[in-house]
C-alpha positions in Angstrom: 9.6 27.0 -13.7 11.6 30.5 -14.8 9.9 33.3 -16.5 10.1 35.3 -18.9 9.2 39.5 -20.1 5.8 37.8 -21.6 4.8 35.0 -19.3 5.8 35.6 -15.5 6.4 32.7 -13.4 3.4 31.7 -11.9 2.8 30.8 -8.0 3.0 26.7 -7.1 2.3 27.5 -3.9 -0.8 27.1 -2.0 -2.3 30.6 0.1 -4.7 29.9 2.7 -7.3 32.6 1.9 -10.5 33.5 4.3 -12.7 31.2 3.3 -10.8 28.3 5.1 -11.1 26.3 1.7 -7.8 25.0 0.9 -7.8 24.1 5.4 -10.5 22.1 4.8 -9.0 20.3 1.7 -5.7 19.6 3.9 -7.8 18.4 6.9 -9.4 15.8 4.2 -6.0 14.2 3.2 -5.2 13.8 6.4 -8.0 12.1 7.1 -7.5 10.6 4.2 -4.2 9.0 5.4 -5.4 8.1 8.6 -7.8 6.0 7.0 -5.7 4.6 4.6 -3.3 3.7 7.6 -5.9 1.7 9.3 -6.5 0.0 6.5 -3.3 -0.9 6.4 -3.6 -2.1 10.0 -6.4 -3.7 9.2 -4.6 -5.7 6.1 -1.7 -6.9 8.0 -4.2 -8.2 10.7 -5.7 -10.9 7.9 -2.1 -11.8 6.9 -1.9 -15.8 7.3 2.2 -16.8 8.6 3.3 -19.5 7.7 3.9 -22.4 10.4 7.6 -22.7 11.7 7.5 -26.5 9.8 6.2 -24.5 6.5 8.9 -22.3 7.0 11.7 -24.5 7.8 10.5 -27.2 4.3 10.2 -24.2 2.5 13.8 -22.7 3.0 15.4 -26.2 2.9 13.7 -26.1 -0.4 15.2 -22.9 -1.8 18.7 -24.1 -0.1 18.4 -27.3 -2.1 16.7 -25.2 -5.5 20.1 -23.0 -5.5 22.4 -25.9 -5.2 20.9 -27.8 -8.0 21.0 -24.5 -10.1 24.5 -23.5 -9.3 25.7 -26.9 -10.3 23.8 -26.9 -13.4 25.5 -23.5 -14.5 28.8 -24.9 -13.0 28.3 -27.7 -15.8 27.3 -25.6 -18.3 29.6 -22.7 -18.0 32.6 -26.0 -18.2 30.8 -27.4 -21.1 31.2 -23.8 -22.8 34.7 -22.9 -21.8 35.5 -26.3 -22.9 34.3 -25.7 -26.2 35.7 -22.4 -26.8 38.8 -23.2 -26.2 38.7 -25.7 -28.9 37.1 -23.3 -31.1 39.8 -20.1 -30.0 42.9 -22.3 -29.8 42.1 -24.8 -31.7 43.3 -27.8 -28.6 
């Protein structure tokens, strides 16, 4: 923020003074970060990955659903196009 004559700008950068309080807070944050990443690693180890067969079946289902959805929307688009042409152009 800028300053004006009645209220000068405040310094927002933390300063480390002789009591070491800010330094202790910084070290606590580092420990929190280390603990966080250890927890993330532990949770990642709990993940149950699908087998190759499950993966292939799921992939096939996705591909089939994409084909079905695209065919459906292509049909809907063709019908709507036909209706709009009839209404606008009177063909």
